[in-house]
Every structure is written in C-alpha cells, then in structure tokens.
C-alpha positions in Angstrom: 0.0 0.0 0.0 1.3 3.5 -0.9 0.3 6.5 1.0 0.9 10.2 0.4 0.0 13.1 2.7 -0.6 16.7 1.9 -0.8 19.4 4.6 -3.0 22.5 4.3 -3.4 25.4 6.7 -6.4 27.6 7.6 -8.0 29.6 10.4 -11.5 29.5 11.9 -13.5 30.7 14.9 -15.9 28.7 16.9 -17.2 27.9 20.4 -18.4 24.7 22.0 -21.7 25.6 23.7 -21.8 22.6 26.1 -18.1 22.6 27.0 -17.5 22.9 30.7 -14.3 24.8 30.2 -13.1 27.9 28.4 -13.8 26.4 24.9 -17.5 27.4 25.5 -16.3 31.0 24.8 -15.7 32.5 21.4 -12.2 31.8 20.2 -10.2 30.9 17.1 -7.6 28.5 15.8 -4.9 28.4 13.2 -4.9 24.8 12.1 -3.1 22.3 10.0 -4.9 19.5 8.2 -2.9 16.5 7.0 -4.7 14.6 4.3 -3.5 11.1 3.5 -4.4 9.3 0.3 -3.6 5.7 -0.4 -3.5 3.2 -3.3 -2.4 -0.4 -3.8 -0.6 0.5 -7.0 0.9 3.6 -8.5 -0.6 5.4 -11.5 1.2 5.5 -14.9 3.2 8.5 -13.6 4.5 6.5 -10.6 2.3 8.4 -8.1 -0.6 7.7 -5.8 -1.9 11.0 -7.2 -0.6 14.5 -7.8 -0.3 16.6 -4.6 -1.6 19.5 -6.6 -4.9 17.7 -7.2 -5.3 17.1 -3.5 -4.5 20.8 -2.7 -6.9 22.1 -5.4 -9.8 20.0 -4.1 -9.3 20.5 -0.4 -8.4 24.2 -0.6 -11.5 25.0 -2.6 -13.7 23.3 0.1 -11.8 25.0 2.9 -11.9 28.4 1.3 -15.7 28.1 0.7 -16.7 26.7 4.1 -14.0 26.8 6.8 -11.3 29.3 6.4 -11.9 32.6 8.2 -15.4 31.4 9.0 -17.2 31.2 12.3 -18.4 27.7 12.9 -21.3 27.1 15.2 -23.8 24.5 16.2 -27.1 25.1 14.5 -28.8 25.8 17.9 -26.3 28.4 19.0 -28.1 31.5 20.3 -25.5 33.8 18.7 -26.7 33.0 15.1 -29.4 35.8 15.0 -26.9 38.4 16.0 -24.4 37.3 13.4 -27.2 37.3 10.7 -28.2 40.9 11.8 -24.7 42.1 11.4 -24.0 40.3 8.1 -21.2 38.2 9.7 -19.9 35.1 8.0 -20.8 31.9 9.8 -21.7 28.3 9.1 -24.3 26.6 11.3 -23.5 22.9 11.6 -25.7 20.0 12.6 -22.9 18.8 14.9 -20.7 20.8 17.4 -17.7 22.3 15.5 -15.0 20.2 17.1 -11.7 19.2 15.5 -13.1 15.7 15.3 -16.1 16.9 13.3 -14.0 19.1 11.0 -11.6 16.3 10.2 -14.6 14.1 9.3 -16.1 16.9 7.1 -12.9 17.3 5.1 -12.5 13.5 4.8 -16.0 13.0 3.5 -15.6 15.9 1.0 -12.5 14.3 -0.4 -14.1 10.9 -0.5 -17.1 12.3 -2.4 -14.9 13.9 -5.0 -13.2 10.6 -5.8 -10.0 10.5 -3.6 -9.1 7.3 -1.9 -8.6 9.2 1.4 -7.4 7.0 4.3 -7.4 9.7 7.0 -7.6 13.4 7.8 -5.7 14.7 10.8 -6.6 18.1 12.0 -4.0 19.8 14.3 -6.0 22.3 16.5 -2.9 23.3 18.3 0.8 22.5 18.0 0.3 19.7 20.5 -3.3 18.4 20.0 -5.0 16.8 17.0 -8.0 14.8 16.0 -8.0 12.2 13.3 -10.9 10.8 11.2 -10.7 7.6 9.2 -13.4 5.0 8.3 -13.4 1.3 9.1 
C-alpha cells in the first residue's frame, strides 16, 4: 500500500456551547490539516496521485466553508446576532470540534473521488483529531 500526505493550513473561529471549560467562549484556531491518500498500486506516472490535485480539491472546500469562517452548532443563540450584522458563519448539525471538522474534510475528499485514508486536524501544536473510516 502506498500513502501520500498533503498538509494545508487555515483559520476558523468557533465555540463549543456545552463545553464545561473555556472552549465554550468564542475563540479561534490556526490549524493544519494533514490529508492522507492511499492506493495499492501507483498510477502511470508512478504516483498515488498528484499533490496539486489534493491541494486544489481541499483548498476549494476549505476556502468556501471553513477558512476565516465562524463555525457554530445550528442551535447556537449567537446566530441571529451574526445574521443581523452580516457576519460570515456556518451553522453545523454537529458541534464544531476538531473531530467533526476532520470528518467533514474526509467526506468531501471521498465524495470527490479521492481514496482518502485519514484526515488529521491539528487544532494546536500539541493536539490533533483524526478521522478515518473502518
């Protein structure tokens, strides 16, 4: 099995409404996502796939939905105030944790045809969440 990994970087804001600690407050993260793609055999160019193809796919998704966006649970009471002030946000069905974001990126890549094996999202320099299926 061959595996390649492409790293991308982005920033987002969020809060975790039900968190007992300081993460219940508004705050932001500068994160790194490491996307791993795998194949049993290499393509005719001797690659799993082109790193540029991964970058193009994942960065388009991140730019549209995650980067410099405020991610909230759909029941967050801040949503009306953000709407009133024309602030950018995305209301999610799940709480906007690193685990959930890594799953969202994974599923987007899978839906677009990549044989993604895992997505690791580094929320800080010393803490990350990983999503893989199976």
